Biopython code that builds the backbone (N, CA, C, O; Angstrom):
import numpy as np
from Bio.PDB.StructureBuilder import StructureBuilder

atoms = [
    (1, "MET", "N", (82.048, -110.206, -19.734)),
    (1, "MET", "CA", (81.013, -110.467, -20.728)),
    (1, "MET", "C", (79.830, -109.518, -20.525)),
    (1, "MET", "O", (79.193, -109.104, -21.494)),
    (2, "LYS", "N", (79.541, -109.176, -19.284)),
    (2, "LYS", "CA", (78.398, -108.303, -18.996)),
    (2, "LYS", "C", (78.532, -106.953, -19.710)),
    (2, "LYS", "O", (77.566, -106.453, -20.286)),
    (3, "THR", "N", (79.720, -106.376, -19.670)),
    (3, "THR", "CA", (79.941, -105.079, -20.319)),
    (3, "THR", "C", (79.734, -105.187, -21.823)),
    (3, "THR", "O", (79.124, -104.307, -22.430)),
    (4, "VAL", "N", (80.230, -106.246, -22.422)),
    (4, "VAL", "CA", (80.078, -106.442, -23.863)),
    (4, "VAL", "C", (78.601, -106.536, -24.227)),
    (4, "VAL", "O", (78.145, -105.886, -25.168)),
    (5, "ILE", "N", (77.864, -107.337, -23.486)),
    (5, "ILE", "CA", (76.424, -107.499, -23.745)),
    (5, "ILE", "C", (75.705, -106.163, -23.614)),
    (5, "ILE", "O", (74.875, -105.817, -24.456)),
    (6, "GLU", "N", (76.016, -105.419, -22.573)),
    (6, "GLU", "CA", (75.377, -104.110, -22.369)),
    (6, "GLU", "C", (75.692, -103.154, -23.505)),
    (6, "GLU", "O", (74.810, -102.431, -23.967)),
    (7, "GLU", "N", (76.941, -103.140, -23.963)),
    (7, "GLU", "CA", (77.335, -102.231, -25.046)),
    (7, "GLU", "C", (76.667, -102.610, -26.369)),
    (7, "GLU", "O", (76.239, -101.733, -27.119)),
    (8, "ILE", "N", (76.577, -103.895, -26.655)),
    (8, "ILE", "CA", (75.894, -104.345, -27.872)),
    (8, "ILE", "C", (74.417, -103.963, -27.807)),
    (8, "ILE", "O", (73.855, -103.472, -28.785)),
    (9, "ASP", "N", (73.799, -104.187, -26.663)),
    (9, "ASP", "CA", (72.394, -103.844, -26.481)),
    (9, "ASP", "C", (72.172, -102.343, -26.662)),
    (9, "ASP", "O", (71.238, -101.933, -27.350)),
    (10, "LYS", "N", (73.012, -101.539, -26.058)),
    (10, "LYS", "CA", (72.907, -100.077, -26.180)),
    (10, "LYS", "C", (73.073, -99.648, -27.633)),
    (10, "LYS", "O", (72.293, -98.839, -28.134)),
    (11, "PHE", "N", (74.077, -100.181, -28.307)),
    (11, "PHE", "CA", (74.344, -99.856, -29.708)),
    (11, "PHE", "C", (73.110, -100.118, -30.572)),
    (11, "PHE", "O", (72.726, -99.276, -31.384)),
    (12, "ASN", "N", (72.493, -101.286, -30.394)),
    (12, "ASN", "CA", (71.318, -101.642, -31.192)),
    (12, "ASN", "C", (70.095, -100.814, -30.839)),
    (12, "ASN", "O", (69.338, -100.417, -31.725)),
    (13, "LYS", "N", (69.894, -100.552, -29.564)),
    (13, "LYS", "CA", (68.744, -99.733, -29.145)),
    (13, "LYS", "C", (68.856, -98.313, -29.669)),
    (13, "LYS", "O", (67.860, -97.736, -30.105)),
    (14, "GLU", "N", (70.052, -97.739, -29.634)),
    (14, "GLU", "CA", (70.241, -96.375, -30.136)),
    (14, "GLU", "C", (69.877, -96.263, -31.617)),
    (14, "GLU", "O", (69.434, -95.210, -32.077)),
    (15, "ARG", "N", (70.064, -97.339, -32.347)),
    (15, "ARG", "CA", (69.828, -97.331, -33.785)),
    (15, "ARG", "C", (68.490, -97.970, -34.171)),
    (15, "ARG", "O", (68.137, -98.013, -35.349)),
    (16, "ASP", "N", (67.756, -98.460, -33.186)),
    (16, "ASP", "CA", (66.482, -99.146, -33.415)),
    (16, "ASP", "C", (66.656, -100.303, -34.400)),
    (16, "ASP", "O", (65.871, -100.456, -35.336)),
    (17, "TRP", "N", (67.684, -101.108, -34.181)),
    (17, "TRP", "CA", (67.996, -102.207, -35.076)),
    (17, "TRP", "C", (67.485, -103.556, -34.578)),
    (17, "TRP", "O", (67.535, -104.537, -35.320)),
    (18, "ASP", "N", (67.001, -103.629, -33.361)),
    (18, "ASP", "CA", (66.580, -104.929, -32.831)),
    (18, "ASP", "C", (65.496, -105.567, -33.691)),
    (18, "ASP", "O", (65.409, -106.792, -33.771)),
    (19, "LYS", "N", (64.673, -104.749, -34.331)),
    (19, "LYS", "CA", (63.589, -105.278, -35.160)),
    (19, "LYS", "C", (64.115, -106.095, -36.345)),
    (19, "LYS", "O", (63.369, -106.875, -36.936)),
    (20, "PHE", "N", (65.382, -105.923, -36.691)),
    (20, "PHE", "CA", (65.981, -106.676, -37.789)),
    (20, "PHE", "C", (66.651, -107.970, -37.309)),
    (20, "PHE", "O", (67.069, -108.799, -38.118)),
    (21, "HIS", "N", (66.746, -108.130, -36.000)),
    (21, "HIS", "CA", (67.543, -109.221, -35.435)),
    (21, "HIS", "C", (66.702, -110.421, -35.027)),
    (21, "HIS", "O", (66.648, -110.790, -33.854)),
    (22, "SER", "N", (66.059, -111.012, -35.996)),
    (22, "SER", "CA", (65.359, -112.277, -35.739)),
    (22, "SER", "C", (66.425, -113.365, -35.604)),
    (22, "SER", "O", (67.543, -113.187, -36.087)),
    (23, "PRO", "N", (66.102, -114.482, -34.962)),
    (23, "PRO", "CA", (67.087, -115.567, -34.901)),
    (23, "PRO", "C", (67.577, -115.984, -36.297)),
    (23, "PRO", "O", (68.762, -116.258, -36.486)),
    (24, "GLU", "N", (66.668, -116.030, -37.260)),
    (24, "GLU", "CA", (67.062, -116.400, -38.623)),
    (24, "GLU", "C", (68.065, -115.405, -39.207)),
    (24, "GLU", "O", (69.091, -115.805, -39.757)),
    (25, "ASN", "N", (67.765, -114.106, -39.087)),
    (25, "ASN", "CA", (68.676, -113.095, -39.629)),
    (25, "ASN", "C", (70.025, -113.118, -38.922)),
    (25, "ASN", "O", (71.065, -112.930, -39.554)),
    (26, "LEU", "N", (70.006, -113.347, -37.617)),
    (26, "LEU", "CA", (71.265, -113.410, -36.878)),
    (26, "LEU", "C", (72.077, -114.638, -37.282)),
    (26, "LEU", "O", (73.300, -114.558, -37.400)),
    (27, "ALA", "N", (71.416, -115.762, -37.493)),
    (27, "ALA", "CA", (72.123, -116.966, -37.945)),
    (27, "ALA", "C", (72.764, -116.719, -39.315)),
    (27, "ALA", "O", (73.900, -117.127, -39.558)),
    (28, "LYS", "N", (72.036, -116.058, -40.193)),
    (28, "LYS", "CA", (72.588, -115.717, -41.507)),
    (28, "LYS", "C", (73.802, -114.802, -41.352)),
    (28, "LYS", "O", (74.825, -114.997, -42.010)),
    (29, "SER", "N", (73.681, -113.817, -40.489)),
    (29, "SER", "CA", (74.775, -112.864, -40.286)),
    (29, "SER", "C", (76.010, -113.540, -39.708)),
    (29, "SER", "O", (77.135, -113.197, -40.072)),
    (30, "ILE", "N", (75.804, -114.503, -38.806)),
    (30, "ILE", "CA", (76.934, -115.251, -38.244)),
    (30, "ILE", "C", (77.670, -115.974, -39.371)),
    (30, "ILE", "O", (78.899, -115.941, -39.439)),
    (31, "CYS", "N", (76.916, -116.624, -40.251)),
    (31, "CYS", "CA", (77.537, -117.351, -41.364)),
    (31, "CYS", "C", (78.257, -116.413, -42.322)),
    (31, "CYS", "O", (79.361, -116.713, -42.777)),
    (32, "ILE", "N", (77.648, -115.302, -42.622)),
    (32, "ILE", "CA", (78.260, -114.325, -43.529)),
    (32, "ILE", "C", (79.566, -113.818, -42.949)),
    (32, "ILE", "O", (80.582, -113.774, -43.641)),
    (33, "GLU", "N", (79.542, -113.435, -41.674)),
    (33, "GLU", "CA", (80.755, -112.917, -41.033)),
    (33, "GLU", "C", (81.814, -114.010, -40.888)),
    (33, "GLU", "O", (83.008, -113.731, -41.003)),
    (34, "ALA", "N", (81.388, -115.253, -40.636)),
    (34, "ALA", "CA", (82.344, -116.358, -40.567)),
    (34, "ALA", "C", (83.017, -116.555, -41.925)),
    (34, "ALA", "O", (84.207, -116.863, -41.996)),
    (35, "GLY", "N", (82.256, -116.376, -42.993)),
    (35, "GLY", "CA", (82.826, -116.443, -44.333)),
    (35, "GLY", "C", (83.853, -115.345, -44.560)),
    (35, "GLY", "O", (84.895, -115.586, -45.170)),
    (36, "GLU", "N", (83.569, -114.143, -44.074)),
    (36, "GLU", "CA", (84.521, -113.043, -44.195)),
    (36, "GLU", "C", (85.778, -113.317, -43.369)),
    (36, "GLU", "O", (86.882, -112.945, -43.767)),
    (37, "LEU", "N", (85.606, -113.963, -42.226)),
    (37, "LEU", "CA", (86.760, -114.360, -41.413)),
    (37, "LEU", "C", (87.610, -115.366, -42.195)),
    (37, "LEU", "O", (88.833, -115.238, -42.251)),
    (38, "LEU", "N", (86.972, -116.348, -42.787)),
    (38, "LEU", "CA", (87.690, -117.345, -43.576)),
    (38, "LEU", "C", (88.402, -116.709, -44.766)),
    (38, "LEU", "O", (89.492, -117.133, -45.148)),
    (39, "GLU", "N", (87.780, -115.699, -45.340)),
    (39, "GLU", "CA", (88.377, -115.020, -46.489)),
    (39, "GLU", "C", (89.740, -114.415, -46.145)),
    (39, "GLU", "O", (90.593, -114.274, -47.022)),
    (40, "CYS", "N", (89.945, -114.065, -44.894)),
    (40, "CYS", "CA", (91.241, -113.515, -44.459)),
    (40, "CYS", "C", (92.378, -114.502, -44.695)),
    (40, "CYS", "O", (93.539, -114.101, -44.778)),
    (41, "PHE", "N", (92.056, -115.781, -44.804)),
    (41, "PHE", "CA", (93.062, -116.825, -44.982)),
    (41, "PHE", "C", (92.996, -117.463, -46.375)),
    (41, "PHE", "O", (93.640, -118.483, -46.624)),
    (42, "GLN", "N", (92.221, -116.864, -47.272)),
    (42, "GLN", "CA", (91.887, -117.505, -48.535)),
    (42, "GLN", "C", (93.091, -117.970, -49.339)),
    (42, "GLN", "O", (93.127, -119.128, -49.754)),
    (43, "TRP", "N", (94.061, -117.125, -49.571)),
    (43, "TRP", "CA", (95.152, -117.502, -50.476)),
    (43, "TRP", "C", (96.453, -117.817, -49.767)),
    (43, "TRP", "O", (97.352, -118.424, -50.348)),
    (44, "ASN", "N", (96.554, -117.408, -48.526)),
    (44, "ASN", "CA", (97.786, -117.698, -47.808)),
    (44, "ASN", "C", (97.492, -117.726, -46.315)),
    (44, "ASN", "O", (97.388, -116.680, -45.674)),
    (45, "GLY", "N", (97.360, -118.905, -45.775)),
    (45, "GLY", "CA", (97.004, -119.068, -44.376)),
    (45, "GLY", "C", (98.090, -118.697, -43.399)),
    (45, "GLY", "O", (97.835, -118.596, -42.199)),
    (46, "GLU", "N", (99.296, -118.493, -43.889)),
    (46, "GLU", "CA", (100.399, -118.145, -42.992)),
    (46, "GLU", "C", (100.672, -116.653, -42.938)),
    (46, "GLU", "O", (101.179, -116.153, -41.934)),
    (47, "ASN", "N", (100.347, -115.942, -43.993)),
    (47, "ASN", "CA", (100.603, -114.502, -44.045)),
    (47, "ASN", "C", (99.302, -113.722, -44.043)),
    (47, "ASN", "O", (98.971, -113.045, -45.016)),
    (48, "TYR", "N", (98.575, -113.820, -42.955)),
    (48, "TYR", "CA", (97.300, -113.115, -42.841)),
    (48, "TYR", "C", (97.499, -111.813, -42.076)),
    (48, "TYR", "O", (98.491, -111.621, -41.374)),
    (49, "ASN", "N", (96.522, -110.931, -42.235)),
    (49, "ASN", "CA", (96.550, -109.649, -41.543)),
    (49, "ASN", "C", (95.799, -109.818, -40.218)),
    (49, "ASN", "O", (94.576, -109.959, -40.208)),
    (50, "LYS", "N", (96.518, -109.803, -39.128)),
    (50, "LYS", "CA", (95.916, -110.062, -37.818)),
    (50, "LYS", "C", (94.838, -109.043, -37.470)),
    (50, "LYS", "O", (93.827, -109.403, -36.868)),
    (51, "ASP", "N", (95.033, -107.792, -37.832)),
    (51, "ASP", "CA", (94.017, -106.771, -37.551)),
    (51, "ASP", "C", (92.715, -107.085, -38.274)),
    (51, "ASP", "O", (91.635, -106.960, -37.695)),
    (52, "GLU", "N", (92.810, -107.491, -39.536)),
    (52, "GLU", "CA", (91.613, -107.851, -40.294)),
    (52, "GLU", "C", (90.937, -109.086, -39.700)),
    (52, "GLU", "O", (89.710, -109.145, -39.618)),
    (53, "VAL", "N", (91.723, -110.057, -39.293)),
    (53, "VAL", "CA", (91.177, -111.259, -38.664)),
    (53, "VAL", "C", (90.429, -110.881, -37.392)),
    (53, "VAL", "O", (89.325, -111.371, -37.156)),
    (54, "CYS", "N", (91.014, -110.021, -36.579)),
    (54, "CYS", "CA", (90.367, -109.593, -35.332)),
    (54, "CYS", "C", (89.070, -108.849, -35.596)),
    (54, "CYS", "O", (88.099, -109.018, -34.859)),
    (55, "GLU", "N", (89.041, -108.030, -36.634)),
    (55, "GLU", "CA", (87.815, -107.305, -37.001)),
    (55, "GLU", "C", (86.698, -108.295, -37.343)),
    (55, "GLU", "O", (85.574, -108.161, -36.859)),
    (56, "GLU", "N", (87.011, -109.277, -38.170)),
    (56, "GLU", "CA", (85.999, -110.250, -38.576)),
    (56, "GLU", "C", (85.605, -111.161, -37.413)),
    (56, "GLU", "O", (84.435, -111.516, -37.271)),
    (57, "LEU", "N", (86.564, -111.533, -36.594)),
    (57, "LEU", "CA", (86.271, -112.344, -35.418)),
    (57, "LEU", "C", (85.338, -111.597, -34.472)),
    (57, "LEU", "O", (84.422, -112.188, -33.901)),
    (58, "ALA", "N", (85.570, -110.306, -34.308)),
    (58, "ALA", "CA", (84.697, -109.481, -33.472)),
    (58, "ALA", "C", (83.274, -109.451, -34.030)),
    (58, "ALA", "O", (82.307, -109.491, -33.270)),
    (59, "ASP", "N", (83.147, -109.382, -35.352)),
    (59, "ASP", "CA", (81.814, -109.403, -35.962)),
    (59, "ASP", "C", (81.102, -110.726, -35.673)),
    (59, "ASP", "O", (79.915, -110.737, -35.347)),
    (60, "VAL", "N", (81.825, -111.837, -35.794)),
    (60, "VAL", "CA", (81.230, -113.149, -35.504)),
    (60, "VAL", "C", (80.781, -113.205, -34.050)),
    (60, "VAL", "O", (79.653, -113.604, -33.761)),
    (61, "PHE", "N", (81.658, -112.807, -33.134)),
    (61, "PHE", "CA", (81.311, -112.799, -31.707)),
    (61, "PHE", "C", (80.091, -111.927, -31.438)),
    (61, "PHE", "O", (79.198, -112.311, -30.683)),
    (62, "THR", "N", (80.059, -110.757, -32.058)),
    (62, "THR", "CA", (78.958, -109.819, -31.828)),
    (62, "THR", "C", (77.624, -110.429, -32.244)),
    (62, "THR", "O", (76.651, -110.362, -31.494)),
    (63, "TYR", "N", (77.574, -111.017, -33.425)),
    (63, "TYR", "CA", (76.322, -111.634, -33.860)),
    (63, "TYR", "C", (75.961, -112.840, -33.010)),
    (63, "TYR", "O", (74.780, -113.089, -32.766)),
    (64, "CYS", "N", (76.954, -113.592, -32.556)),
    (64, "CYS", "CA", (76.668, -114.733, -31.665)),
    (64, "CYS", "C", (76.082, -114.250, -30.339)),
    (64, "CYS", "O", (75.145, -114.849, -29.812)),
    (65, "ILE", "N", (76.628, -113.184, -29.818)),
    (65, "ILE", "CA", (76.103, -112.629, -28.561)),
    (65, "ILE", "C", (74.693, -112.096, -28.782)),
    (65, "ILE", "O", (73.824, -112.272, -27.928)),
    (66, "GLN", "N", (74.460, -111.449, -29.917)),
    (66, "GLN", "CA", (73.115, -110.963, -30.212)),
    (66, "GLN", "C", (72.123, -112.114, -30.325)),
    (66, "GLN", "O", (70.978, -111.992, -29.890)),
    (67, "MET", "N", (72.550, -113.221, -30.900)),
    (67, "MET", "CA", (71.681, -114.396, -30.999)),
    (67, "MET", "C", (71.342, -114.906, -29.600)),
    (67, "MET", "O", (70.187, -115.231, -29.322)),
    (68, "ALA", "N", (72.328, -114.976, -28.730)),
    (68, "ALA", "CA", (72.074, -115.408, -27.349)),
    (68, "ALA", "C", (71.103, -114.452, -26.657)),
    (68, "ALA", "O", (70.207, -114.883, -25.931)),
    (69, "MET", "N", (71.285, -113.174, -26.887)),
    (69, "MET", "CA", (70.389, -112.182, -26.285)),
    (69, "MET", "C", (68.963, -112.385, -26.800)),
    (69, "MET", "O", (68.010, -112.358, -26.022)),
    (70, "LYS", "N", (68.823, -112.586, -28.098)),
    (70, "LYS", "CA", (67.505, -112.770, -28.706)),
    (70, "LYS", "C", (66.819, -114.027, -28.165)),
    (70, "LYS", "O", (65.607, -114.039, -27.951)),
    (71, "LEU", "N", (67.605, -115.078, -27.948)),
    (71, "LEU", "CA", (67.061, -116.332, -27.436)),
    (71, "LEU", "C", (66.941, -116.347, -25.910)),
    (71, "LEU", "O", (66.468, -117.314, -25.313)),
    (72, "GLU", "N", (67.382, -115.253, -25.303)),
    (72, "GLU", "CA", (67.342, -115.101, -23.845)),
    (72, "GLU", "C", (68.085, -116.220, -23.134)),
    (72, "GLU", "O", (67.585, -116.822, -22.184)),
    (73, "VAL", "N", (69.300, -116.482, -23.625)),
    (73, "VAL", "CA", (70.181, -117.449, -22.983)),
    (73, "VAL", "C", (71.493, -116.754, -22.619)),
    (73, "VAL", "O", (71.885, -115.766, -23.241)),
    (74, "ASN", "N", (72.151, -117.286, -21.612)),
    (74, "ASN", "CA", (73.419, -116.736, -21.150)),
    (74, "ASN", "C", (74.550, -117.382, -21.954)),
    (74, "ASN", "O", (74.729, -118.598, -21.891)),
    (75, "PRO", "N", (75.316, -116.583, -22.711)),
    (75, "PRO", "CA", (76.378, -117.159, -23.544)),
    (75, "PRO", "C", (77.369, -118.004, -22.743)),
    (75, "PRO", "O", (77.754, -119.091, -23.173)),
    (76, "GLU", "N", (77.771, -117.510, -21.602)),
    (76, "GLU", "CA", (78.736, -118.245, -20.786)),
    (76, "GLU", "C", (78.171, -119.602, -20.357)),
    (76, "GLU", "O", (78.876, -120.611, -20.394)),
    (77, "GLU", "N", (76.921, -119.623, -19.959)),
    (77, "GLU", "CA", (76.298, -120.870, -19.518)),
    (77, "GLU", "C", (76.190, -121.887, -20.651)),
    (77, "GLU", "O", (76.494, -123.064, -20.456)),
    (78, "ILE", "N", (75.762, -121.447, -21.830)),
    (78, "ILE", "CA", (75.593, -122.410, -22.918)),
    (78, "ILE", "C", (76.945, -122.902, -23.440)),
    (78, "ILE", "O", (77.065, -124.055, -23.854)),
    (79, "ILE", "N", (77.946, -122.047, -23.423)),
    (79, "ILE", "CA", (79.286, -122.474, -23.855)),
    (79, "ILE", "C", (79.845, -123.507, -22.881)),
    (79, "ILE", "O", (80.377, -124.533, -23.304)),
    (80, "LEU", "N", (79.728, -123.245, -21.589)),
    (80, "LEU", "CA", (80.241, -124.191, -20.598)),
    (80, "LEU", "C", (79.476, -125.508, -20.615)),
    (80, "LEU", "O", (80.071, -126.571, -20.439)),
    (81, "ALA", "N", (78.168, -125.448, -20.826)),
    (81, "ALA", "CA", (77.368, -126.675, -20.911)),
    (81, "ALA", "C", (77.796, -127.508, -22.120)),
    (81, "ALA", "O", (77.937, -128.727, -22.024)),
    (82, "LYS", "N", (77.997, -126.852, -23.239)),
    (82, "LYS", "CA", (78.431, -127.561, -24.447)),
    (82, "LYS", "C", (79.834, -128.131, -24.263)),
    (82, "LYS", "O", (80.114, -129.240, -24.720)),
    (83, "LEU", "N", (80.707, -127.397, -23.610)),
    (83, "LEU", "CA", (82.060, -127.883, -23.351)),
    (83, "LEU", "C", (82.032, -129.168, -22.527)),
    (83, "LEU", "O", (82.816, -130.085, -22.772)),
    (84, "GLU", "N", (81.133, -129.232, -21.553)),
    (84, "GLU", "CA", (81.009, -130.450, -20.734)),
    (84, "GLU", "C", (80.584, -131.638, -21.593)),
    (84, "GLU", "O", (81.107, -132.740, -21.427)),
    (85, "LYS", "N", (79.642, -131.424, -22.508)),
    (85, "LYS", "CA", (79.215, -132.494, -23.413)),
    (85, "LYS", "C", (80.363, -132.925, -24.317)),
    (85, "LYS", "O", (80.556, -134.115, -24.565)),
    (86, "THR", "N", (81.119, -131.955, -24.802)),
    (86, "THR", "CA", (82.226, -132.238, -25.703)),
    (86, "THR", "C", (83.344, -132.986, -24.983)),
    (86, "THR", "O", (83.998, -133.844, -25.576)),
    (87, "LYS", "N", (83.566, -132.667, -23.718)),
    (87, "LYS", "CA", (84.580, -133.387, -22.934)),
    (87, "LYS", "C", (84.257, -134.871, -22.877)),
    (87, "LYS", "O", (85.158, -135.708, -22.923)),
    (88, "LYS", "N", (82.976, -135.199, -22.778)),
    (88, "LYS", "CA", (82.562, -136.609, -22.728)),
    (88, "LYS", "C", (82.772, -137.296, -24.075)),
    (88, "LYS", "O", (83.120, -138.475, -24.129)),
    (89, "LYS", "N", (82.560, -136.554, -25.162)),
    (89, "LYS", "CA", (82.752, -137.129, -26.495)),
    (89, "LYS", "C", (84.233, -137.294, -26.829)),
    (89, "LYS", "O", (84.612, -138.173, -27.603)),
    (90, "TYR", "N", (85.055, -136.446, -26.241)),
    (90, "TYR", "CA", (86.494, -136.454, -26.522)),
    (90, "TYR", "C", (87.295, -136.579, -25.225)),
    (90, "TYR", "O", (87.944, -135.619, -24.809)),
    (91, "PRO", "N", (87.258, -137.748, -24.582)),
    (91, "PRO", "CA", (88.032, -137.907, -23.354)),
    (91, "PRO", "C", (89.529, -137.772, -23.648)),
    (91, "PRO", "O", (90.017, -138.226, -24.683)),
    (92, "VAL", "N", (90.229, -137.151, -22.736)),
    (92, "VAL", "CA", (91.653, -136.874, -22.926)),
    (92, "VAL", "C", (92.420, -138.138, -23.304)),
    (92, "VAL", "O", (93.239, -138.116, -24.222)),
    (93, "GLU", "N", (92.163, -139.221, -22.609)),
    (93, "GLU", "CA", (92.932, -140.451, -22.840)),
    (93, "GLU", "C", (92.761, -141.019, -24.252)),
    (93, "GLU", "O", (93.598, -141.801, -24.705)),
    (94, "ARG", "N", (91.688, -140.637, -24.951)),
    (94, "ARG", "CA", (91.476, -141.133, -26.315)),
    (94, "ARG", "C", (91.692, -140.067, -27.382)),
    (94, "ARG", "O", (91.954, -140.399, -28.538)),
    (95, "ALA", "N", (91.589, -138.805, -27.016)),
    (95, "ALA", "CA", (91.607, -137.743, -28.016)),
    (95, "ALA", "C", (92.870, -136.869, -28.000)),
    (95, "ALA", "O", (93.072, -136.064, -28.910)),
    (96, "LYS", "N", (93.695, -137.015, -27.004)),
    (96, "LYS", "CA", (94.851, -136.123, -26.875)),
    (96, "LYS", "C", (95.785, -136.225, -28.079)),
    (96, "LYS", "O", (96.288, -137.296, -28.420)),
    (97, "GLY", "N", (95.996, -135.074, -28.704)),
    (97, "GLY", "CA", (96.961, -134.980, -29.793)),
    (97, "GLY", "C", (96.479, -135.466, -31.149)),
    (97, "GLY", "O", (97.255, -135.504, -32.103)),
    (98, "ILE", "N", (95.207, -135.837, -31.247)),
    (98, "ILE", "CA", (94.686, -136.274, -32.540)),
    (98, "ILE", "C", (93.385, -135.531, -32.858)),
    (98, "ILE", "O", (92.698, -135.044, -31.960)),
    (99, "SER", "N", (93.067, -135.454, -34.133)),
    (99, "SER", "CA", (91.886, -134.689, -34.547)),
    (99, "SER", "C", (90.762, -135.580, -35.071)),
    (99, "SER", "O", (89.863, -135.107, -35.766)),
    (100, "THR", "N", (90.815, -136.847, -34.744)),
    (100, "THR", "CA", (89.796, -137.795, -35.198)),
    (100, "THR", "C", (88.442, -137.434, -34.610)),
    (100, "THR", "O", (88.351, -137.047, -33.445)),
    (101, "LYS", "N", (87.394, -137.560, -35.409)),
    (101, "LYS", "CA", (86.041, -137.292, -34.920)),
    (101, "LYS", "C", (85.677, -138.282, -33.818)),
    (101, "LYS", "O", (86.110, -139.435, -33.833)),
    (102, "TYR", "N", (84.878, -137.817, -32.863)),
    (102, "TYR", "CA", (84.564, -138.587, -31.666)),
    (102, "TYR", "C", (84.019, -139.990, -31.949)),
    (102, "TYR", "O", (84.301, -140.922, -31.195)),
    (103, "ASN", "N", (83.257, -140.148, -33.006)),
    (103, "ASN", "CA", (82.666, -141.455, -33.291)),
    (103, "ASN", "C", (83.655, -142.437, -33.927)),
    (103, "ASN", "O", (83.306, -143.584, -34.207)),
    (104, "LYS", "N", (84.883, -141.982, -34.152)),
    (104, "LYS", "CA", (85.904, -142.849, -34.712)),
    (104, "LYS", "C", (87.106, -142.984, -33.785)),
    (104, "LYS", "O", (88.135, -143.526, -34.188)),
    (105, "LEU", "N", (86.994, -142.505, -32.564)),
    (105, "LEU", "CA", (88.103, -142.630, -31.612)),
    (105, "LEU", "C", (88.237, -144.062, -31.126)),
    (105, "LEU", "O", (89.117, -144.359, -30.318)),
]
sb = StructureBuilder()
sb.init_structure("model")
sb.init_model(0)
sb.init_chain("A")
sb.init_seg("    ")
for serial, (resi, resn, name, xyz) in enumerate(atoms, 1):
    if name == "N":
        sb.init_residue(resn, " ", resi, " ")
    sb.init_atom(name, np.array(xyz, "f"), 0.0, 1.0, " ", f" {name:<3s}", serial, name[0])
structure = sb.get_structure()
């Protein structure tokens, strides 16, 4: 993850783009790119182009990492912390093999 963060930071600094990366703009960009990712599956969810999906997924990841950088948080730490909370909401013995929302388990 360190290399990815460094490369994203270098890319933005070389282009002087950080001034455009407010948390609000990054949140918008995450949603826009997530929409483009979803578009890859729009008419046929089984016959998608994996290369196109990977391109859009990379864009989503990149903006998410930029948001973490802007907020000065460690992506790995916040993901693991959230996973721990989610484990409590979805204990294996109640959630295994089903997609029911936690408040209805």
